C-alpha positions as CSV (number, residue, x, y, z in Angstrom):
1,M,-4.7,-1.7,4.3
2,G,-4.7,2.1,6.1
3,A,-1.1,3.7,4.8
4,K,0.6,5.4,7.7
5,L,1.5,8.5,5.8
6,I,-0.1,12.1,6.3
7,P,0.4,15.7,5.3
8,I,2.8,16.6,8.6
9,F,3.6,19.8,7.8
10,L,-0.3,20.9,7.4
11,F,-0.9,18.7,10.7
12,L,1.4,20.9,12.5
13,C,0.2,24.2,11.7
14,S,-3.5,23.4,12.5
15,M,-2.6,21.6,15.6
16,S,0.3,24.2,16.8
17,W,-2.4,24.7,20.1
18,Y,-2.1,21.2,20.8
19,A,1.9,20.6,20.1
20,K,2.7,23.5,22.9
21,A,0.6,22.2,25.0
22,Q,1.9,18.6,24.9
23,L,5.9,19.5,24.5
24,P,7.8,17.5,27.2
25,A,8.4,18.9,30.5
26,H,12.4,19.4,30.3
27,E,11.2,20.8,26.7
28,K,9.6,23.6,26.6
29,D,12.1,26.5,26.6
30,S,10.9,28.8,24.0
31,S,14.4,29.9,23.8
32,K,16.1,26.4,22.6
33,T,17.2,26.3,18.7
34,E,17.3,22.9,19.2
35,Y,15.9,19.9,21.4
36,Y,18.6,17.4,23.4
37,Y,17.8,14.3,24.8
38,E,19.3,11.9,27.6
39,L,21.7,9.4,26.3
40,D,20.3,7.0,29.2
41,K,16.5,8.5,28.0
42,C,16.8,7.4,25.1
43,A,18.1,4.0,25.2
44,E,15.0,3.1,27.3
45,D,12.7,4.4,24.3
46,L,14.3,1.7,22.6
47,L,13.7,-0.8,24.9
48,F,10.0,0.1,25.1
49,L,9.7,0.2,21.1
50,H,11.4,-3.3,21.0
51,T,9.0,-4.0,23.8
52,K,6.1,-2.7,22.6
53,L,7.1,-4.5,18.4
54,Q,7.1,-7.9,20.2
55,D,4.1,-7.0,21.7
56,A,1.6,-5.6,18.8
57,H,3.5,-6.7,15.9
58,P,1.4,-9.4,13.8
59,C,4.5,-10.8,11.8
60,L,7.8,-9.1,12.9
61,Y,10.4,-11.1,11.9
62,C,8.3,-12.0,8.4
63,Y,11.4,-10.2,6.2
64,T,13.9,-10.3,9.1
65,D,14.7,-12.8,11.7
66,S,14.9,-12.6,15.2
67,A,18.7,-12.8,15.8
68,T,19.5,-10.0,13.5
69,I,16.4,-7.9,14.4
70,Q,17.6,-8.3,18.3
71,N,21.7,-8.0,17.3
72,K,20.4,-4.2,15.5
73,Y,18.7,-3.0,19.3
74,S,21.3,-4.3,20.8
75,L,24.1,-2.3,18.8
76,L,21.8,1.0,18.1
77,V,21.7,0.4,22.8
78,D,25.0,0.4,23.0
79,S,26.1,3.2,20.7
80,L,24.3,5.5,23.3
81,L,25.4,4.1,26.4
82,K,29.1,3.6,24.8
83,D,28.4,7.6,24.2
84,T,27.5,8.6,28.1
85,N,30.1,6.2,28.9
86,A,32.6,8.5,26.7
87,T,31.6,12.3,26.7
88,R,29.0,12.9,25.4
89,T,25.4,13.1,28.0
90,H,22.8,14.0,25.5
91,I,21.7,13.8,22.3
92,T,19.8,15.8,19.4
93,A,16.2,15.3,18.9
94,N,16.5,14.6,14.9
95,E,19.4,12.8,15.7
96,F,17.6,10.0,17.9
97,T,14.4,10.1,15.4
98,V,17.2,9.5,12.3
99,L,18.6,6.3,15.0
100,V,14.1,4.8,15.8
101,K,13.7,5.4,12.1
102,Q,17.1,3.0,11.5
103,Y,15.7,0.7,13.5
104,L,12.6,1.0,12.0
105,A,13.6,0.8,8.5
106,F,15.6,-2.4,9.8
107,I,12.6,-4.9,10.8
108,N,11.9,-4.4,6.8
109,D,7.5,-3.5,7.3
110,G,6.8,0.0,4.9
111,H,4.0,1.0,7.2
112,L,6.3,1.5,10.6
113,D,7.6,5.2,10.8
114,A,8.9,7.6,13.3
115,H,8.6,11.6,13.5
116,N,9.1,13.7,16.0
117,Q,6.5,16.6,16.0
118,Y,8.0,18.4,18.2
119,A,11.3,19.0,17.6
120,L,9.4,19.3,13.7
121,F,6.8,22.4,14.5
122,K,9.7,24.1,16.6
123,Y,12.0,24.7,13.8
124,I,8.5,25.9,11.7
125,Q,7.9,28.0,14.6
126,Q,11.3,29.9,14.3
127,K,11.1,30.0,10.2
128,G,12.9,27.2,9.6
129,K,13.5,27.2,5.9
130,F,13.1,23.3,3.5
131,F,14.6,22.4,0.6
132,P,12.9,24.1,-2.1
133,L,13.6,21.5,-5.2
134,Q,11.3,18.6,-6.2
135,L,13.4,16.0,-7.4
136,L,13.0,12.5,-9.4
137,F,15.3,9.2,-9.4
138,E,15.8,6.9,-11.9
139,N,18.8,4.8,-12.8
140,G,20.8,5.9,-10.0
141,Q,20.7,9.6,-10.2
142,A,18.5,12.5,-9.2
143,F,16.6,15.7,-11.6
144,I,15.8,18.3,-10.3
145,K,11.6,18.2,-11.4
146,Q,10.4,21.7,-9.7
147,D,11.8,24.7,-7.9
148,Y,9.5,26.0,-5.1
149,A,11.8,28.4,-4.4
150,G,11.0,30.2,-8.4
151,H,14.6,30.9,-8.7
152,L,16.4,28.8,-11.4
153,E,15.7,29.1,-14.8
154,S,12.8,27.0,-16.9
155,G,16.4,25.9,-18.6
156,T,18.0,24.5,-16.0
157,L,14.0,22.0,-14.9
158,G,14.7,18.6,-16.0
159,T,19.1,18.9,-15.1
160,R,21.1,16.3,-13.4
161,L,21.4,17.0,-9.7
162,M,24.9,16.2,-8.3
163,A,25.0,18.3,-4.8
164,I,23.1,20.0,-2.7
165,N,25.5,22.1,-0.3
166,G,28.4,20.2,-0.9
167,V,27.3,16.6,-0.5
168,P,27.3,14.4,-3.3
169,I,23.0,13.8,-3.9
170,E,24.3,9.9,-3.7
171,T,25.6,10.1,0.2
172,I,22.1,12.1,1.0
173,A,19.7,9.6,-0.9
174,A,21.8,6.8,0.6
175,A,21.3,8.7,4.7
176,M,17.7,8.9,3.5
177,Y,17.7,5.1,2.5
178,K,18.2,3.7,5.8
179,A,16.0,5.5,7.5
180,T,12.9,4.6,5.0
181,S,10.7,1.6,5.5
182,A,9.7,-0.5,3.0
183,D,7.9,-3.8,3.0
184,A,10.8,-6.8,2.0
185,G,13.3,-3.7,1.9
186,I,12.3,-3.3,-1.6
187,Q,14.2,-0.2,-3.3
188,I,12.5,1.4,-5.8
189,Y,9.8,1.9,-3.3
190,K,12.8,3.8,-0.9
191,T,13.5,5.7,-4.0
192,R,9.6,7.1,-4.9
193,Q,9.2,8.1,-1.5
194,L,12.6,11.0,-1.6
195,E,10.3,12.1,-4.7
196,N,7.9,13.4,-2.6
197,L,9.0,17.2,-1.6
198,E,7.3,17.2,2.2
199,R,9.0,14.2,2.9
200,F,12.8,14.6,1.2
201,S,12.6,18.4,2.9
202,I,11.6,16.9,6.3
203,Y,14.5,14.3,5.6
204,Y,17.4,16.7,4.6
205,W,16.8,18.6,8.0
206,M,16.4,15.7,10.3
207,L,20.0,14.9,8.7
208,Y,21.9,17.9,7.5
209,G,20.3,20.5,10.1
210,A,18.7,23.9,9.6
211,Q,20.0,25.5,6.3
212,D,18.8,29.2,4.8
213,T,20.2,28.4,1.6
214,Y,21.2,25.7,-0.9
215,T,23.9,25.6,-3.2
216,I,23.0,22.7,-5.3
217,T,26.1,21.5,-8.7
218,Y,24.1,20.1,-11.8
219,T,25.1,18.8,-14.8
220,S,22.9,19.8,-18.4
221,P,22.0,16.8,-20.8
222,S,24.7,18.7,-22.9
223,G,27.3,18.2,-20.2
224,K,27.5,22.1,-19.2
225,H,28.3,21.8,-15.2
226,G,26.5,25.2,-13.2
227,S,25.9,25.7,-9.3
228,V,23.1,28.2,-7.8
229,S,22.4,29.2,-4.8
230,L,19.0,29.3,-3.4
231,P,16.3,30.0,-0.5
232,G,14.8,27.6,1.8
233,I,11.6,27.5,1.8
234,T,9.0,27.6,4.7
235,A,6.2,24.8,5.5
236,R,3.2,27.1,4.4
237,E,4.7,26.7,1.5
238,I,5.3,23.4,0.5
239,I,1.2,23.0,2.4
240,E,0.7,25.0,-1.1
241,A,2.4,22.8,-3.0
242,N,0.5,19.4,-1.4
243,E,-3.0,21.3,-2.2
244,K,-2.0,21.5,-5.9
245,L,-2.0,17.9,-6.1
246,A,-5.2,16.3,-6.7
247,N,-6.6,15.1,-3.4
248,E,-9.8,13.0,-5.3
249,P,-10.8,10.3,-7.4
250,T,-11.5,11.0,-11.0
251,L,-12.8,10.1,-13.8
252,T,-12.0,10.9,-17.3
253,I,-13.4,9.5,-20.8
254,Q,-12.3,10.4,-24.4
255,T,-13.8,11.8,-26.7
256,N,-14.2,9.6,-29.2
257,G,-15.8,6.8,-25.5
258,S,-12.9,4.4,-26.2
259,V,-10.7,4.9,-22.8
260,A,-11.9,6.5,-19.2
261,Y,-8.8,7.2,-17.7
262,M,-9.9,6.8,-14.0
263,D,-7.3,8.3,-11.4
264,I,-6.9,6.5,-7.7
265,N,-5.1,8.9,-5.7
266,R,-6.1,6.6,-2.5
267,F,-8.5,4.6,-1.2
268,E,-10.4,6.1,0.6
269,D,-13.6,8.4,1.0
270,I,-13.0,12.5,0.5
271,S,-14.3,14.8,3.5
272,N,-14.8,18.0,1.6
273,K,-17.1,20.8,3.6
274,P,-19.6,21.1,2.6
275,R,-19.6,17.5,0.8
276,T,-18.4,14.0,1.8
277,L,-17.6,12.1,-1.7
278,Y,-18.2,8.5,-0.4
279,F,-15.6,6.1,-2.5
280,W,-18.4,3.6,-3.6
281,Q,-20.4,6.6,-4.9
282,F,-17.4,7.2,-7.1
283,L,-17.8,4.1,-8.0
284,E,-20.8,3.5,-8.8
285,N,-21.4,6.9,-10.5
286,S,-18.4,6.2,-12.7
287,F,-19.2,2.3,-13.9
288,K,-22.8,3.9,-15.2
289,K,-21.2,6.8,-17.1
290,I,-18.6,4.1,-18.8
291,N,-20.7,1.7,-19.3
292,Q,-23.5,4.3,-21.0
293,S,-20.5,6.0,-22.9
294,H,-19.4,2.0,-24.3
295,V,-16.0,2.4,-22.8
296,E,-13.9,-0.4,-24.3
297,N,-10.7,0.4,-22.9
298,L,-9.8,0.9,-19.0
299,V,-7.0,3.2,-17.6
300,I,-6.8,2.3,-14.0
301,D,-3.7,4.7,-12.2
302,L,-3.0,3.8,-9.2
303,R,0.8,5.7,-9.3
304,D,1.4,7.1,-6.1
305,N,-1.7,5.8,-4.4
306,P,-0.6,5.3,-0.5
307,G,-3.4,2.6,0.5
308,G,-5.9,3.4,2.7
309,M,-9.6,1.0,3.0
310,I,-8.4,-1.9,1.9
311,Y,-12.6,-2.3,1.1
312,H,-12.7,0.1,-1.3
313,A,-10.0,-1.4,-2.8
314,H,-12.0,-4.8,-3.4
315,M,-15.2,-3.0,-3.9
316,L,-13.1,-2.0,-7.4
317,L,-11.8,-5.1,-8.1
318,N,-14.8,-6.7,-8.1
319,Y,-16.1,-3.8,-10.9
320,I,-13.5,-5.0,-13.1
321,S,-13.5,-9.3,-12.4
322,P,-16.4,-11.6,-13.6
323,Q,-16.8,-13.1,-10.4
324,N,-16.3,-11.5,-6.9
325,I,-13.3,-11.7,-5.2
326,E,-12.7,-12.0,-1.4
327,S,-9.8,-11.6,0.5
328,A,-8.8,-11.9,4.0
329,F,-6.6,-10.1,6.5
330,Q,-5.9,-10.3,10.5
331,I,-5.1,-8.4,13.3
332,K,-3.1,-9.4,16.9
333,S,-4.7,-8.8,19.8
334,S,-2.4,-7.1,21.5
335,H,-1.9,-5.0,24.7
336,L,-1.3,-1.9,23.3
337,L,-3.9,-2.2,21.2
338,K,-6.7,-2.8,23.8
339,E,-5.4,-0.2,25.6
340,S,-6.0,2.0,22.5
341,K,-9.9,0.7,22.4
342,K,-10.5,1.8,26.2
343,Q,-10.1,5.8,25.4
344,G,-13.2,6.9,24.0
345,L,-17.2,6.7,25.1
346,L,-18.0,4.9,21.2
347,D,-15.6,1.9,22.2
348,F,-16.9,1.0,25.9
349,L,-20.5,1.0,24.0
350,Q,-19.4,-1.4,21.6
351,R,-17.1,-3.2,23.3
352,N,-20.3,-4.3,25.9
353,F,-23.3,-4.1,23.6
354,N,-22.1,-5.0,20.6
355,K,-20.1,-8.6,20.5
356,Q,-19.5,-7.9,16.6
357,S,-17.8,-5.3,16.7
358,Y,-14.2,-4.2,16.5
359,A,-13.9,-2.7,19.4
360,A,-16.0,-6.6,21.0
361,K,-13.4,-8.8,19.1
362,I,-10.2,-7.0,20.2
363,A,-11.2,-6.8,24.0
364,H,-12.5,-10.6,24.1
365,T,-9.6,-12.1,22.2
366,P,-6.3,-13.2,24.1
367,V,-3.3,-11.3,23.5
368,G,-1.1,-12.9,21.2
369,K,-4.5,-14.5,18.7
370,F,-5.5,-13.4,16.2
371,I,-9.0,-12.0,15.2
372,P,-10.2,-12.7,11.5
373,F,-11.8,-10.3,8.7
374,S,-13.0,-10.3,5.1
375,S,-13.8,-8.4,2.7
376,K,-17.0,-11.0,2.0
377,A,-19.6,-9.1,3.7
378,H,-18.4,-5.5,2.4
379,F,-19.2,-3.0,-0.7
380,I,-20.1,-5.7,-3.6
381,A,-20.3,-3.7,-6.7
382,N,-23.5,-3.3,-8.8
383,E,-23.8,-6.9,-10.8
384,K,-25.2,-4.2,-13.7
385,L,-22.6,-2.0,-14.5
386,K,-19.5,-4.8,-14.1
387,F,-16.3,-3.5,-17.0
388,K,-16.3,-6.2,-19.3
389,G,-13.8,-4.4,-21.7
390,K,-10.0,-4.9,-21.5
391,V,-8.6,-2.8,-18.2
392,Y,-4.9,-1.6,-17.9
393,L,-3.5,-1.4,-14.6
394,L,-0.7,1.9,-14.3
395,V,1.1,1.2,-11.1
396,N,4.4,2.8,-9.7
397,G,7.4,2.4,-7.0
398,N,5.0,4.7,-4.7
399,T,2.0,2.1,-5.3
400,F,1.8,0.4,-1.9
401,S,-0.3,-0.7,1.0
402,A,-3.6,-1.7,0.0
403,A,-3.4,-0.5,-3.7
404,G,-0.8,-3.0,-3.7
405,L,-2.9,-5.6,-2.5
406,F,-5.3,-4.2,-5.9
407,T,-1.9,-5.5,-7.8
408,K,-2.2,-8.3,-6.8
409,Y,-4.7,-9.3,-6.8
410,F,-5.6,-8.4,-10.3
411,K,-2.8,-10.2,-11.5
412,E,-3.5,-13.6,-9.3
413,H,-6.7,-13.0,-11.8
414,N,-5.4,-12.1,-14.8
415,L,-8.1,-9.0,-14.7
416,G,-5.3,-7.2,-17.5
417,Q,-1.8,-6.0,-17.9
418,I,-0.1,-3.7,-14.9
419,V,1.9,-1.7,-17.2
420,G,4.3,1.4,-15.7
421,E,7.1,0.1,-13.2
422,E,7.6,-2.1,-10.4
423,C,5.3,-1.5,-7.3
424,G,6.2,-0.8,-3.8
425,A,4.2,-3.9,-2.4
426,S,5.8,-7.6,-1.7
427,P,3.8,-10.2,-3.2
428,S,4.7,-11.9,0.1
429,Y,2.9,-10.2,2.8
430,S,1.5,-7.0,4.2
431,F,0.9,-4.9,7.0
432,G,-1.4,-2.4,8.6
433,N,-4.2,-0.8,10.9
434,T,-1.2,1.3,11.9
435,L,-1.0,2.3,15.6
436,L,0.9,5.9,16.8
437,V,2.2,5.8,19.9
438,S,4.4,7.6,21.8
439,L,7.6,6.8,23.2
440,P,7.7,8.1,27.0
441,N,10.9,10.2,27.5
442,T,11.9,11.6,23.9
443,H,7.3,11.7,22.8
444,V,9.2,10.3,19.4
445,Q,5.8,9.1,17.9
446,V,6.2,5.9,15.9
447,Y,3.2,3.7,13.8
448,L,3.2,0.5,14.4
449,S,1.4,-2.1,12.4
450,T,-0.7,-4.9,14.2
451,A,-2.5,-5.9,11.2
452,I,-0.9,-8.6,8.4
453,V,-2.8,-10.1,4.9
454,S,-0.1,-13.3,3.8
455,N,0.5,-12.8,0.3
456,D,2.9,-15.6,-1.8
457,R,4.1,-17.8,1.1
458,E,6.4,-18.9,-1.2
459,H,8.0,-15.5,-1.8
460,T,8.2,-14.2,2.0
461,Y,11.9,-13.0,1.4
462,Y,11.7,-12.1,-2.1
463,N,13.1,-7.9,-2.0
464,R,11.2,-7.1,-5.1
465,G,7.8,-5.2,-5.7
466,I,5.2,-6.5,-8.2
467,M,6.1,-6.3,-11.5
468,P,4.5,-4.7,-14.7
469,D,3.3,-6.7,-17.2
470,I,4.6,-4.4,-19.3
471,A,7.7,-2.4,-18.2
472,L,7.4,1.4,-19.4
473,K,10.4,4.7,-18.5
474,R,9.9,8.0,-17.4
475,N,11.0,11.3,-19.4
476,I,12.7,13.6,-17.2
477,A,13.0,15.9,-19.9
478,A,8.9,16.1,-20.4
479,E,8.3,14.8,-16.6
480,A,9.7,18.4,-15.9
481,R,7.4,20.0,-18.3
482,E,4.8,19.2,-16.5
483,E,4.1,16.4,-19.3
484,D,2.5,12.5,-18.2
485,S,5.3,10.5,-20.0
486,I,3.9,7.4,-18.5
487,L,0.7,8.0,-19.2
488,Q,1.1,9.2,-23.1
489,Q,2.8,6.0,-23.4
490,V,-0.3,3.9,-22.2
491,Y,-2.6,5.7,-24.7
492,E,-0.1,4.5,-28.1
493,L,-0.3,1.4,-26.6
494,I,-3.9,0.9,-25.9
495,L,-3.7,2.8,-30.1
496,K,-1.5,-0.3,-31.0
497,G,-3.0,-2.8,-29.8
498,N,-6.8,-1.3,-31.1
499,Q,-5.0,-0.9,-34.5
500,E,-3.5,-4.5,-34.4
501,L,-6.8,-5.6,-34.3
502,V,-8.1,-3.7,-36.7
503,S,-5.0,-5.2,-39.0
504,S,-6.0,-9.1,-37.9
505,T,-9.6,-9.2,-38.4
506,G,-9.8,-7.4,-42.2
507,N,-11.4,-4.1,-41.8
């Protein structure tokens, strides 16, 4: 399933003219430092969202029952109207956006999300500053991985973070968890989401407001306490940090040829002008090299992979499976989906002249009915290049959506060993194919799921992700030194397994 996450800062900076033109009419006053919305208008937007979810979501009550969701919705609306009847008539943009995110999180679909591009764009325009540290979370504690303000001594990296501006990090994380959607409410997914610099910094700004400096307190492994004030960083600096991250799949074969390492950061084609790297091309070229090098062990790394095209995930599966694996998903026909496919010329042509097209199927399927799709006819692997050695699948709490489905099928078909930690995908239901909807009064943007993959129906309310065969723990100090402690452990496992094999055969 396609993942919902996009680099929000980069999007806003590149679309600044559009964001300004689309501002709500009553919010175009550039002298304002913060947006405010009328409480009754916010209540109308919650009703709009509640109705659209019932119309478009393929299984709104898979993880949270109808009565519970209705009660949550009623409580939120009542809280707004209660304020209206008291002294307050308006709410800030960030307060309302957080409220929407909390409502969505209650549904337990990790593809649901909301953000307010207008409020964020305005803050960026005003040279607003964001929290400058990237954090790691382990066993309920937070640790400092990277300082993008450049003010911390190197010895401080890897130390435990205790508080930000006087607020305990446990309190901050708990507030962020409440606003973070996850399939089945999987906690490890919510936790790993906070390790993303951009996401954490936006969350902090939404919850605690504008800050120019951030005073942190920390504790070293030896028990020494410290405190320091750090300047915030700009959106541009966060974009530059993101650009240093890998954005396309890679293959590395060790010099002795015994191990190949394939890093798949998302199941998407990569368009880097002037060329496009098609995912099927990457796989075909990679498995040619793997076969030519007589590789015996393949490590597939899906850590921090948010998903992408399910067909791409299945093509990779079929390169490591003796028999081609098929899967199916369904998209719910809805008023919202039908409206979204009436926008462009291409959709018009497909609706009317290609009855097998996606747009035509949506147009001709009654509202509330489901449209079946299968991976059978898409991206079949090159049979001559299939890998026949040992496969190790490396996952973490950010392995999600199509990457989570890959993990599910990998486990079901016994294609190798899953190593790492619990992944962010549920063995029950998965969602995707999101639509972006703008709420009519506040213009808060909301991602709504329209597709569903039914996994293991016996675990419909199972609130844990797919578990690894071999659990591995990160070394925080090594991670702060930019060392991949988990991957190193995987290589040690492979080496140990090969040595044991040699010993057992007497060679």
